[in-house]
CHARMM internal coordinates of N, CA and C (Angstrom, degrees):
IC EDIT
DIST 1 N 1 CA 1.4591
DIST 1 CA 1 C 1.5337
ANGL 1 N 1 CA 1 C 109.88
DIST 1 C 2 N 1.3060
ANGL 1 CA 1 C 2 N 116.13
DIHE 1 N 1 CA 1 C 2 N -50.35
DIST 2 N 2 CA 1.4681
ANGL 1 C 2 N 2 CA 121.30
DIHE 1 CA 1 C 2 N 2 CA 179.93
DIST 2 CA 2 C 1.5255
ANGL 2 N 2 CA 2 C 110.69
DIHE 1 C 2 N 2 CA 2 C -61.38
DIST 2 C 3 N 1.3233
ANGL 2 CA 2 C 3 N 115.81
DIHE 2 N 2 CA 2 C 3 N -39.71
DIST 3 N 3 CA 1.4588
ANGL 2 C 3 N 3 CA 120.89
DIHE 2 CA 2 C 3 N 3 CA -179.19
DIST 3 CA 3 C 1.5283
ANGL 3 N 3 CA 3 C 111.00
DIHE 2 C 3 N 3 CA 3 C -62.85
DIST 3 C 4 N 1.3460
ANGL 3 CA 3 C 4 N 115.95
DIHE 3 N 3 CA 3 C 4 N -41.28
DIST 4 N 4 CA 1.4679
ANGL 3 C 4 N 4 CA 120.81
DIHE 3 CA 3 C 4 N 4 CA 179.40
DIST 4 CA 4 C 1.5208
ANGL 4 N 4 CA 4 C 110.87
DIHE 3 C 4 N 4 CA 4 C -62.36
DIST 4 C 5 N 1.3333
ANGL 4 CA 4 C 5 N 115.84
DIHE 4 N 4 CA 4 C 5 N -43.37
DIST 5 N 5 CA 1.4646
ANGL 4 C 5 N 5 CA 120.75
DIHE 4 CA 4 C 5 N 5 CA 179.19
DIST 5 CA 5 C 1.5260
ANGL 5 N 5 CA 5 C 109.96
DIHE 4 C 5 N 5 CA 5 C -59.69
DIST 5 C 6 N 1.3132
ANGL 5 CA 5 C 6 N 115.68
DIHE 5 N 5 CA 5 C 6 N -45.37
DIST 6 N 6 CA 1.4575
ANGL 5 C 6 N 6 CA 120.34
DIHE 5 CA 5 C 6 N 6 CA 179.44
DIST 6 CA 6 C 1.5196
ANGL 6 N 6 CA 6 C 111.35
DIHE 5 C 6 N 6 CA 6 C -61.00
DIST 6 C 7 N 1.3294
ANGL 6 CA 6 C 7 N 115.86
DIHE 6 N 6 CA 6 C 7 N -39.54
DIST 7 N 7 CA 1.4573
ANGL 6 C 7 N 7 CA 120.56
DIHE 6 CA 6 C 7 N 7 CA 180.00
DIST 7 CA 7 C 1.5182
ANGL 7 N 7 CA 7 C 111.49
DIHE 6 C 7 N 7 CA 7 C -61.45
DIST 7 C 8 N 1.3325
ANGL 7 CA 7 C 8 N 116.52
DIHE 7 N 7 CA 7 C 8 N -47.22
DIST 8 N 8 CA 1.4560
ANGL 7 C 8 N 8 CA 119.61
DIHE 7 CA 7 C 8 N 8 CA -177.44
DIST 8 CA 8 C 1.5259
ANGL 8 N 8 CA 8 C 111.40
DIHE 7 C 8 N 8 CA 8 C -69.61
DIST 8 C 9 N 1.3382
ANGL 8 CA 8 C 9 N 116.00
DIHE 8 N 8 CA 8 C 9 N -32.34
DIST 9 N 9 CA 1.4632
ANGL 8 C 9 N 9 CA 120.11
DIHE 8 CA 8 C 9 N 9 CA -178.18
DIST 9 CA 9 C 1.5307
ANGL 9 N 9 CA 9 C 110.85
DIHE 8 C 9 N 9 CA 9 C -71.20
DIST 9 C 10 N 1.3149
ANGL 9 CA 9 C 10 N 116.02
DIHE 9 N 9 CA 9 C 10 N -49.85
DIST 10 N 10 CA 1.4609
ANGL 9 C 10 N 10 CA 119.89
DIHE 9 CA 9 C 10 N 10 CA -176.78
DIST 10 CA 10 C 1.5262
ANGL 10 N 10 CA 10 C 108.94
DIHE 9 C 10 N 10 CA 10 C -138.34
DIST 10 C 11 N 1.3176
ANGL 10 CA 10 C 11 N 114.45
DIHE 10 N 10 CA 10 C 11 N 78.70
DIST 11 N 11 CA 1.4619
ANGL 10 C 11 N 11 CA 121.28
DIHE 10 CA 10 C 11 N 11 CA -171.82
DIST 11 CA 11 C 1.5262
ANGL 11 N 11 CA 11 C 112.23
DIHE 10 C 11 N 11 CA 11 C -58.56
DIST 11 C 12 N 1.3376
ANGL 11 CA 11 C 12 N 116.65
DIHE 11 N 11 CA 11 C 12 N -44.98
DIST 12 N 12 CA 1.4561
ANGL 11 C 12 N 12 CA 120.70
DIHE 11 CA 11 C 12 N 12 CA -174.23
DIST 12 CA 12 C 1.5274
ANGL 12 N 12 CA 12 C 111.65
DIHE 11 C 12 N 12 CA 12 C -62.03
DIST 12 C 13 N 1.3223
ANGL 12 CA 12 C 13 N 116.78
DIHE 12 N 12 CA 12 C 13 N -50.72
DIST 13 N 13 CA 1.4589
ANGL 12 C 13 N 13 CA 121.09
DIHE 12 CA 12 C 13 N 13 CA -178.76
DIST 13 CA 13 C 1.5181
ANGL 13 N 13 CA 13 C 111.13
DIHE 12 C 13 N 13 CA 13 C -61.85
DIST 13 C 14 N 1.3245
ANGL 13 CA 13 C 14 N 116.21
DIHE 13 N 13 CA 13 C 14 N -44.38
DIST 14 N 14 CA 1.4562
ANGL 13 C 14 N 14 CA 120.52
DIHE 13 CA 13 C 14 N 14 CA -177.83
DIST 14 CA 14 C 1.5238
ANGL 14 N 14 CA 14 C 111.06
DIHE 13 C 14 N 14 CA 14 C -62.76
DIST 14 C 15 N 1.3416
ANGL 14 CA 14 C 15 N 116.47
DIHE 14 N 14 CA 14 C 15 N -43.53
DIST 15 N 15 CA 1.4576
ANGL 14 C 15 N 15 CA 119.03
DIHE 14 CA 14 C 15 N 15 CA -178.72
DIST 15 CA 15 C 1.5280
ANGL 15 N 15 CA 15 C 110.29
DIHE 14 C 15 N 15 CA 15 C -67.58
DIST 15 C 16 N 1.3369
ANGL 15 CA 15 C 16 N 116.59
DIHE 15 N 15 CA 15 C 16 N -35.90
DIST 16 N 16 CA 1.4624
ANGL 15 C 16 N 16 CA 119.97
DIHE 15 CA 15 C 16 N 16 CA 176.42
DIST 16 CA 16 C 1.5220
ANGL 16 N 16 CA 16 C 110.82
DIHE 15 C 16 N 16 CA 16 C -62.70
DIST 16 C 17 N 1.3388
ANGL 16 CA 16 C 17 N 115.93
DIHE 16 N 16 CA 16 C 17 N -46.08
DIST 17 N 17 CA 1.4571
ANGL 16 C 17 N 17 CA 121.13
DIHE 16 CA 16 C 17 N 17 CA 178.47
DIST 17 CA 17 C 1.5181
ANGL 17 N 17 CA 17 C 110.37
DIHE 16 C 17 N 17 CA 17 C -61.21
DIST 17 C 18 N 1.3389
ANGL 17 CA 17 C 18 N 115.11
DIHE 17 N 17 CA 17 C 18 N -42.65
DIST 18 N 18 CA 1.4619
ANGL 17 C 18 N 18 CA 120.10
DIHE 17 CA 17 C 18 N 18 CA -179.33
DIST 18 CA 18 C 1.5221
ANGL 18 N 18 CA 18 C 110.38
DIHE 17 C 18 N 18 CA 18 C -62.96
DIST 18 C 19 N 1.3383
ANGL 18 CA 18 C 19 N 116.51
DIHE 18 N 18 CA 18 C 19 N -42.55
DIST 19 N 19 CA 1.4594
ANGL 18 C 19 N 19 CA 121.03
DIHE 18 CA 18 C 19 N 19 CA 179.45
DIST 19 CA 19 C 1.5281
ANGL 19 N 19 CA 19 C 110.30
DIHE 18 C 19 N 19 CA 19 C -62.37
DIST 19 C 20 N 1.3415
ANGL 19 CA 19 C 20 N 115.91
DIHE 19 N 19 CA 19 C 20 N -42.21
DIST 20 N 20 CA 1.4637
ANGL 19 C 20 N 20 CA 119.95
DIHE 19 CA 19 C 20 N 20 CA 177.83
DIST 20 CA 20 C 1.5194
ANGL 20 N 20 CA 20 C 110.48
DIHE 19 C 20 N 20 CA 20 C -62.04
DIST 20 C 21 N 1.3380
ANGL 20 CA 20 C 21 N 115.55
DIHE 20 N 20 CA 20 C 21 N -44.02
DIST 21 N 21 CA 1.4588
ANGL 20 C 21 N 21 CA 120.47
DIHE 20 CA 20 C 21 N 21 CA 179.95
DIST 21 CA 21 C 1.5249
ANGL 21 N 21 CA 21 C 110.19
DIHE 20 C 21 N 21 CA 21 C -60.09
DIST 21 C 22 N 1.3379
ANGL 21 CA 21 C 22 N 116.15
DIHE 21 N 21 CA 21 C 22 N -44.27
DIST 22 N 22 CA 1.4560
ANGL 21 C 22 N 22 CA 121.52
DIHE 21 CA 21 C 22 N 22 CA 179.60
DIST 22 CA 22 C 1.5268
ANGL 22 N 22 CA 22 C 110.03
DIHE 21 C 22 N 22 CA 22 C -60.42
DIST 22 C 23 N 1.3327
ANGL 22 CA 22 C 23 N 116.20
DIHE 22 N 22 CA 22 C 23 N -44.69
DIST 23 N 23 CA 1.4601
ANGL 22 C 23 N 23 CA 120.66
DIHE 22 CA 22 C 23 N 23 CA -178.83
DIST 23 CA 23 C 1.5208
ANGL 23 N 23 CA 23 C 110.76
DIHE 22 C 23 N 23 CA 23 C -62.61
DIST 23 C 24 N 1.3422
ANGL 23 CA 23 C 24 N 115.81
DIHE 23 N 23 CA 23 C 24 N -45.12
DIST 24 N 24 CA 1.4575
ANGL 23 C 24 N 24 CA 119.82
DIHE 23 CA 23 C 24 N 24 CA -179.47
DIST 24 CA 24 C 1.5227
ANGL 24 N 24 CA 24 C 111.89
DIHE 23 C 24 N 24 CA 24 C -64.14
DIST 24 C 25 N 1.3388
ANGL 24 CA 24 C 25 N 116.65
DIHE 24 N 24 CA 24 C 25 N -41.84
DIST 25 N 25 CA 1.4604
ANGL 24 C 25 N 25 CA 119.43
DIHE 24 CA 24 C 25 N 25 CA -179.61
DIST 25 CA 25 C 1.5259
ANGL 25 N 25 CA 25 C 110.42
DIHE 24 C 25 N 25 CA 25 C -66.92
DIST 25 C 26 N 1.3401
ANGL 25 CA 25 C 26 N 116.89
DIHE 25 N 25 CA 25 C 26 N -36.21
DIST 26 N 26 CA 1.4601
ANGL 25 C 26 N 26 CA 120.38
DIHE 25 CA 25 C 26 N 26 CA 177.32
DIST 26 CA 26 C 1.5257
ANGL 26 N 26 CA 26 C 110.44
DIHE 25 C 26 N 26 CA 26 C -64.52
DIST 26 C 27 N 1.3333
ANGL 26 CA 26 C 27 N 116.26
DIHE 26 N 26 CA 26 C 27 N -46.71
DIST 27 N 27 CA 1.4582
ANGL 26 C 27 N 27 CA 120.82
DIHE 26 CA 26 C 27 N 27 CA 178.06
DIST 27 CA 27 C 1.5198
ANGL 27 N 27 CA 27 C 111.06
DIHE 26 C 27 N 27 CA 27 C -60.27
DIST 27 C 28 N 1.3364
ANGL 27 CA 27 C 28 N 115.24
DIHE 27 N 27 CA 27 C 28 N -41.96
DIST 28 N 28 CA 1.4552
ANGL 27 C 28 N 28 CA 120.82
DIHE 27 CA 27 C 28 N 28 CA 179.65
DIST 28 CA 28 C 1.5209
ANGL 28 N 28 CA 28 C 110.72
DIHE 27 C 28 N 28 CA 28 C -60.71
DIST 28 C 29 N 1.3342
ANGL 28 CA 28 C 29 N 116.24
DIHE 28 N 28 CA 28 C 29 N -44.51
DIST 29 N 29 CA 1.4643
ANGL 28 C 29 N 29 CA 120.52
DIHE 28 CA 28 C 29 N 29 CA 179.60
DIST 29 CA 29 C 1.5231
ANGL 29 N 29 CA 29 C 110.55
DIHE 28 C 29 N 29 CA 29 C -65.31
DIST 29 C 30 N 1.3324
ANGL 29 CA 29 C 30 N 116.73
DIHE 29 N 29 CA 29 C 30 N -39.74
DIST 30 N 30 CA 1.4567
ANGL 29 C 30 N 30 CA 120.62
DIHE 29 CA 29 C 30 N 30 CA 179.12
DIST 30 CA 30 C 1.5241
ANGL 30 N 30 CA 30 C 111.01
DIHE 29 C 30 N 30 CA 30 C -62.97
DIST 30 C 31 N 1.3346
ANGL 30 CA 30 C 31 N 115.97
DIHE 30 N 30 CA 30 C 31 N -37.47
DIST 31 N 31 CA 1.4580
ANGL 30 C 31 N 31 CA 120.20
DIHE 30 CA 30 C 31 N 31 CA 177.17
DIST 31 CA 31 C 1.5200
ANGL 31 N 31 CA 31 C 111.51
DIHE 30 C 31 N 31 CA 31 C -73.95
DIST 31 C 32 N 1.3283
ANGL 31 CA 31 C 32 N 115.39
DIHE 31 N 31 CA 31 C 32 N -35.09
DIST 32 N 32 CA 1.4534
ANGL 31 C 32 N 32 CA 120.74
DIHE 31 CA 31 C 32 N 32 CA -174.84
DIST 32 CA 32 C 1.5273
ANGL 32 N 32 CA 32 C 111.92
DIHE 31 C 32 N 32 CA 32 C -68.90
DIST 32 C 33 N 1.3290
ANGL 32 CA 32 C 33 N 116.76
DIHE 32 N 32 CA 32 C 33 N -38.47
DIST 33 N 33 CA 1.4679
ANGL 32 C 33 N 33 CA 120.43
DIHE 32 CA 32 C 33 N 33 CA -176.42
DIST 33 CA 33 C 1.5249
ANGL 33 N 33 CA 33 C 112.93
DIHE 32 C 33 N 33 CA 33 C -57.93
DIST 33 C 34 N 1.3533
ANGL 33 CA 33 C 34 N 119.28
DIHE 33 N 33 CA 33 C 34 N -52.14
DIST 34 N 34 CA 1.4721
ANGL 33 C 34 N 34 CA 118.97
DIHE 33 CA 33 C 34 N 34 CA 177.87
DIST 34 CA 34 C 1.5213
ANGL 34 N 34 CA 34 C 112.94
DIHE 33 C 34 N 34 CA 34 C -61.99
DIST 34 C 35 N 1.3275
ANGL 34 CA 34 C 35 N 116.66
DIHE 34 N 34 CA 34 C 35 N -38.63
DIST 35 N 35 CA 1.4647
ANGL 34 C 35 N 35 CA 120.72
DIHE 34 CA 34 C 35 N 35 CA 179.05
DIST 35 CA 35 C 1.5230
ANGL 35 N 35 CA 35 C 110.03
DIHE 34 C 35 N 35 CA 35 C -61.21
DIST 35 C 36 N 1.3394
ANGL 35 CA 35 C 36 N 116.22
DIHE 35 N 35 CA 35 C 36 N -45.45
DIST 36 N 36 CA 1.4583
ANGL 35 C 36 N 36 CA 120.72
DIHE 35 CA 35 C 36 N 36 CA 178.38
DIST 36 CA 36 C 1.5232
ANGL 36 N 36 CA 36 C 110.70
DIHE 35 C 36 N 36 CA 36 C -63.24
DIST 36 C 37 N 1.3295
ANGL 36 CA 36 C 37 N 116.35
DIHE 36 N 36 CA 36 C 37 N -38.95
DIST 37 N 37 CA 1.4560
ANGL 36 C 37 N 37 CA 121.19
DIHE 36 CA 36 C 37 N 37 CA 178.80
DIST 37 CA 37 C 1.5229
ANGL 37 N 37 CA 37 C 111.10
DIHE 36 C 37 N 37 CA 37 C -60.57
DIST 37 C 38 N 1.3200
ANGL 37 CA 37 C 38 N 116.04
DIHE 37 N 37 CA 37 C 38 N -47.44
DIST 38 N 38 CA 1.4734
ANGL 37 C 38 N 38 CA 121.38
DIHE 37 CA 37 C 38 N 38 CA 178.09
DIST 38 CA 38 C 1.5236
ANGL 38 N 38 CA 38 C 109.81
DIHE 37 C 38 N 38 CA 38 C -61.11
DIST 38 C 39 N 1.3203
ANGL 38 CA 38 C 39 N 115.47
DIHE 38 N 38 CA 38 C 39 N -43.61
DIST 39 N 39 CA 1.4625
ANGL 38 C 39 N 39 CA 121.46
DIHE 38 CA 38 C 39 N 39 CA -179.96
DIST 39 CA 39 C 1.5204
ANGL 39 N 39 CA 39 C 110.65
DIHE 38 C 39 N 39 CA 39 C -58.35
DIST 39 C 40 N 1.3369
ANGL 39 CA 39 C 40 N 116.22
DIHE 39 N 39 CA 39 C 40 N -45.91
DIST 40 N 40 CA 1.4617
ANGL 39 C 40 N 40 CA 121.07
DIHE 39 CA 39 C 40 N 40 CA -179.26
DIST 40 CA 40 C 1.5229
ANGL 40 N 40 CA 40 C 110.92
DIHE 39 C 40 N 40 CA 40 C -64.45
DIST 40 C 41 N 1.3345
ANGL 40 CA 40 C 41 N 116.45
DIHE 40 N 40 CA 40 C 41 N -38.70
DIST 41 N 41 CA 1.4678
ANGL 40 C 41 N 41 CA 120.42
DIHE 40 CA 40 C 41 N 41 CA 179.14
DIST 41 CA 41 C 1.5267
ANGL 41 N 41 CA 41 C 109.83
DIHE 40 C 41 N 41 CA 41 C -64.78
DIST 41 C 42 N 1.3361
ANGL 41 CA 41 C 42 N 116.61
DIHE 41 N 41 CA 41 C 42 N -43.05
DIST 42 N 42 CA 1.4684
ANGL 41 C 42 N 42 CA 121.07
DIHE 41 CA 41 C 42 N 42 CA 179.51
DIST 42 CA 42 C 1.5266
ANGL 42 N 42 CA 42 C 110.27
DIHE 41 C 42 N 42 CA 42 C -64.01
DIST 42 C 43 N 1.3433
ANGL 42 CA 42 C 43 N 116.10
DIHE 42 N 42 CA 42 C 43 N -42.97
DIST 43 N 43 CA 1.4609
ANGL 42 C 43 N 43 CA 121.04
DIHE 42 CA 42 C 43 N 43 CA -176.64
DIST 43 CA 43 C 1.5269
ANGL 43 N 43 CA 43 C 112.32
DIHE 42 C 43 N 43 CA 43 C -64.37
DIST 43 C 44 N 1.3416
ANGL 43 CA 43 C 44 N 116.67
DIHE 43 N 43 CA 43 C 44 N -39.02
DIST 44 N 44 CA 1.4690
ANGL 43 C 44 N 44 CA 119.36
DIHE 43 CA 43 C 44 N 44 CA -173.34
DIST 44 CA 44 C 1.5232
ANGL 44 N 44 CA 44 C 113.24
DIHE 43 C 44 N 44 CA 44 C -78.52
END
COOR INIT
IC SEED 1 N 1 CA 1 C
IC BUILD
C-alpha cells in the first residue's frame, strides 16, 4: 500500500529506486549461486 502511494506521488524516483533494487538483487543472486555451489561441494 505504501509503495503504491509512493509510486503515484513520485513515479520517476520510485521507478529508479525499484530498478536499482532489481539490479542489486540480480547481482546478489548471481554472486550467491556460485557461493552456494562451492558450499554444496565442500559439504558433500
